[in-house]
C-alpha positions, 0 to 999 in steps of 0.5 A, a space after each residue: 869364194 872372191 871375184 874371179 871364182 864366182 864369175 867362172 862359176 857363173 860361166 859355167 866352169 868346173 871348180 878345182 885345179 883342171 883349168 876351166 874351157 873358155 867359151 867361144 864368140 858366136 861368129 857372127 857377132 861384128 863391131 862398128 865404130 860407135 864415136 865418142 861417149 860423153 867424157 870423150 872415151 872412143 866407144 863401139 856397137 857390138 853388132 848381133 845381126 840374127 836379133 837386129 840388137 846392139 851393145 854399145 861397148 868401151 875401150 876395155 870391152 873392146 880390147 878384151 874382145 880384140 884378145 879373146 882367142 887368148 883363152 885365159 882371163 889372166 893372160 888377156 889382162 895381162 897382154 892388155 895392160 902390156 899394149 895399152 894404157 889400161 890396167 884391168 885384172 882378171 876380174 874384170 875380163 870374167 865379169 864382162 864374160 858374163 855379160 856376153 852370156 847373160 846376153 846369149 853372145 857366146 856358144 852354148 852346148 846346151 840347147 835352148 829350152 822349147 817353151 809353150 804358146 801360153 808361155 811366151 804370151 804370158 812372158 811377151 805379150 806387153 810388146 808383141 812384133 808381127 812382120 808385115 813388108 819389106 818395104 827397102 826396095 819400094 823405099 829406094 825407088 820413092 825417094 827421089 820422088 819425096 826429097 823436096 819433103 826434106 828441104 829446108 824451104 818445105 820445113 819453113 812453109 809447113 812452119 807457117 801453114 801451122 800458124 797459120 792454120 792455128 790462128 784460123 782454127 782459134 778463130 772459129 773455135 765454135 765450129 771445132 767445138 761443134 765438130 769435136 761433140 759430133 766426134 762423139 757419136 758413132 759415126 765421129 768414133 769410126 772417122 777417128 778411128 780411120 784417121 788414126 790409122 792414116 796418120 800412124 802409117 804416114 808416121 811410120 813411113 816419115 821414119 822409113 824415108 828418112 832412114 833411107 835417105 841416110 843410108 839405114 837399111 829398113 828390114 820390115 814394116 808391121 803391126 805391134 801390140 802393146 798389150 794386144 792393142 794394134 800399132 804400127 810399127 817400123 824396123 830402123 833398128 839398124 840406125 845404130 851403124 851411124 856414127 854419128 848421133 845427129 842422124 839417129 837423132 833424125 830418124 828418131 825424130 822423123 815420125 813426129 815431124 811427119 806427123 806434125 807436117 800432116 796436122 799442119 796442112 791439114 788444120 790449114 785446108 780445113 780453115 777453107 775447105 767447104 763444109 762436107 766429106 773432105 772438110 771433115 776428114 781434114 777436121 779429123 786428120 789434123 785433131 788426130 795428128 796433134 793430140 796423139 803426136 803430142 800425147 803419145 809419141 813425144 813420151 819418153 818413158 816408152 820406147 816410143 819415138 821420145 825415147 829414142 828422140 831424147 836417147 840420141 839427143 843426149 847422145 846416150 843408147 841404152 837410156 831406160 837400162 843405164 838410168 835404171 842402173 843408176 837409180 838401183 845404185 841410189 836405192 841400194 846406197 841410200 837403203 842399205 849403205 851398199 857402195 856399188 861403182 858408178 855405172 857410167 863416167 858423167 856428171 854429178 847433175 846428168 847422174 842425178 837426172 838419170 836417177 829421177 828419169 828412172 823413177 819417173 819411167 817405172 811410175 809412168 809404166 806401171 800407171 800406163 799398163 795398170 790403167 789398160 788393165 782397168 779400161 779391159 775391165 770395163 770396156 771388155 770382159 772382168 777376168 782379162 782386166 784382172 789378168 792383165 792387172 796381175 800380169 803386169 803387177 808381177 812383170 813391173 813390181 813382184 820380179 823386180 823387187 823379188 831379183 833386187 832381194 835376192 842380190 840384197 841377200 847375196 851382197 848382206 855381208 856388205 850391208 852398213 846395218 846403222 844405215 839399214 836400221 835406219 830405214 827399217 825403223 822409218 819403214 815400221 813408222 810408215 806401216 805404224 801409221 798406214 795399218 794402224 786404224 788411227 782415223 775415226 773422222 769421216 769428211 763429207 759434204 752437205 746443206 745446213 738449214 734450220 730446224 724449225 721451217 713454218 711455210 705461210 699460206 691462206 687457208 682459202 682464197 682470199 684478199 690480202 689486207 696488211 703485210 705485217 712483215 718484210 724480209 729478214 725480219 725476226 718475229 715472235 711466236 703469235 706475232 701477226 704476219 698478213 691480215 686477209 679477208 673473204 666475203 665467204 665466211 663473212 656470208 656464210 656467218 650472217 646467213 647462220 645467224 638469222 637462222 638461228 635467230 628465226 628457229 628460235 623465234 619459231 621454238 618459242 611459238 611452237 609450245 602455243 600450238 596444241 598439236 605437235 607444238 612440243 615436237 617442233 619446239 624440239 626441232 627448232 631447238 636443234 636447227 638454232 643449235 646447229 645454225 649457232 655451231 655454224 656461226 661460231 666456226 665461220 668465226 674461227 674462219 675468220 681467225 684463221 685469215 689472221 696468220 701468226 707464226 707460230 714460233 719465234 724465228 726470222 722471215 724469210 722468201 716473202 712474196 713481194 708481189 703481196 700487196 693490200 687488195 690483192 688476191 692470194 690462193 691457196 698454192 701461193 706461199 706468202 713467206 717462210 718463217 725460219 728460226 729456233 735454235 735447232 738445225 739440220 743437215 744433210 750429209 752425203 757420205 760414201 759407200 764404205 763411210 756409210 758402213 762405219 757410222 751409227 746412229 747417235 754418232 757425232 758431228 762437227 758442221 763447217 757452214 760456209 761463211 759462218 765463224 763457229 762451227 755446230 756439233 750435232 748428232 746422227 739420226 737417220 742414215 739411208 739405207 738406199 743410194 740416194 737418186 737426187 741431190 738434196 740440194 740444187 746448191 750441192 752440184 758442182 755446176 752451180 758451184 757446189 761439190 758433187 759433179 753430176 751424172 752427165 748422161 742425165 739431164 741437169 735439172 733432175 740432179 742425179 750424182 755421177 758417183 754413190 753417195 748415201 743420204 745421213 741426217 745430222 741434228 743438232 741445237 746452237 745458241 743461234 739459229 740458222 735462217 738460210 739453207 747454206 753448203 756445209 763441211 760436215 766431220 763425223 765420228 765413226 768407227 776407226 779405220 787404217 789408211 790401208 783398209 780401204 784399198 785392202 777392202 776394195 781388192 778382196 771385194 773385187 776379187 770375191 766378185 771375179 772369183 765367184 766367191 762371194 756368192 751364195 751357193 
């Protein structure tokens, strides 16, 4: 089947010897001059007033429409070739006829199928327009009173006000920050919402008045629902009738300019206004206009003002659709070797820009709509968020891929298989890397410290006699660290010694007594032995005041206030002896990584500032999530890697995410003498790069469908 036959079949013409009926154009269609294209060729706009849409066509399409009544593709092509310098083929005429049918510009005897409300919402929920008012008469009557706002003198004054207002606001930055913090309250949220409504209405009136100034009819104004989110809109669709792109650019940028004007004067007035409700209103209006104008309306990747500004600045209508055709051409040529004709007569550099712009637009849209679905999922009810997510994936990923796959299948004879095989091999290698469980490494953050630690305290209140160590000093087992003295053990020892002597004397004298002498001697001997034991205990207590190291190590955290003659309480830590060759690490891992770990897993620890790594094993794995960080050094607010929960006081060290503690211990050639931040590489069960995404997706599906609950 050749191209002409395929086109006729697509138009619904019967195959066979009988001449097919030629389709008729809709009567309400109209054609308007549209200046020239980027290559200098003439252009026209084909208008559909019923749907308020227009299509930019070139010279060949214009000539085809002029000779449409001839009623046959070959005759139309021959007539155009005879009367112009163009040399079209019948296939060109049939392809344009197919385009007209796809865009519903031909008469159709087939009645339009009635769809249900649910199906319509599913197809159109991403962007729904609800017209509310027809402002044409009001705009024309009010325009003379605001023409001064379109003058160069007012724009210069606004620019001066913007610069001056920003300077004054910068000089009061502490006040700006305080107002922003106050905006986080419920009152601030409602105030921002009110300011948003006002600034958006102001924005739309900017479009409406600029369109009226240039003679463009504003059909209606109303509310548009972008993924069910309300926003104001103005119908300036008839601006395509303007032949000069500069006028269309002025209408497209009028909303942004109106908001910038509002932001400039509100910022300047806020700098001088007295405290009160009026000053607060100026602040909310100014910040809303500045931020949302730059962040939302200036984006060219959605059909907001930024898109129309860019399209009119480039004088390239239908920027998204035409850029999309360039991106599809690049994909087909790069991956399949299919050579499509150039969609537009543009330079090589501009074609590269259009291709990159299309890919960026696709990525931006899927990110934006999935982000909106995630917000709905967390902020409202999860079922709706899940439905939105699935609909957006189907709309922006599955359906375009299905359409493109059908094109590839129908054009499979044009595929250059050496090119396709090369990319298939590359895709297979990527799948191999992503799906095969290669990696067993788990990276985490933690604190490494010595495995031995001797906190040094006095057994009871005592007086310092000697401090025999200094900070950082290395000590051996049995070395004396401090010598203290206390009168209580000495007095108790002297008292026990005197009582023991007294009872020994009493025991010797009791044996000479006739009556009960032996019994008294036994009692005296027992009492003498008791006080002898008490004396030995007092001596042992005195020896406890000679504090020694119980193992080799280094003196850390020495109390610098200790001096000879000072008194030390039992709650005072005089120093800490750390050392030995053993060390331990408290590492933090996520829930998914914790499931991959087992006791005895190998670990490599890279302490901050250390030249050589430490090697150890996992000895404990917590079953419960961590409520507080094991050390202040881990907190991001103190220079560590773990962010704290902003809703909890910083002193609680409550992490913002869910972490599980894993303890690693080991022994090295040199000891760890101080607590340090460390990066820990753990060895767990092998996992592919895609496994975590798959597990997370399945978990969400199980949670939302209820299949994961016990019956």
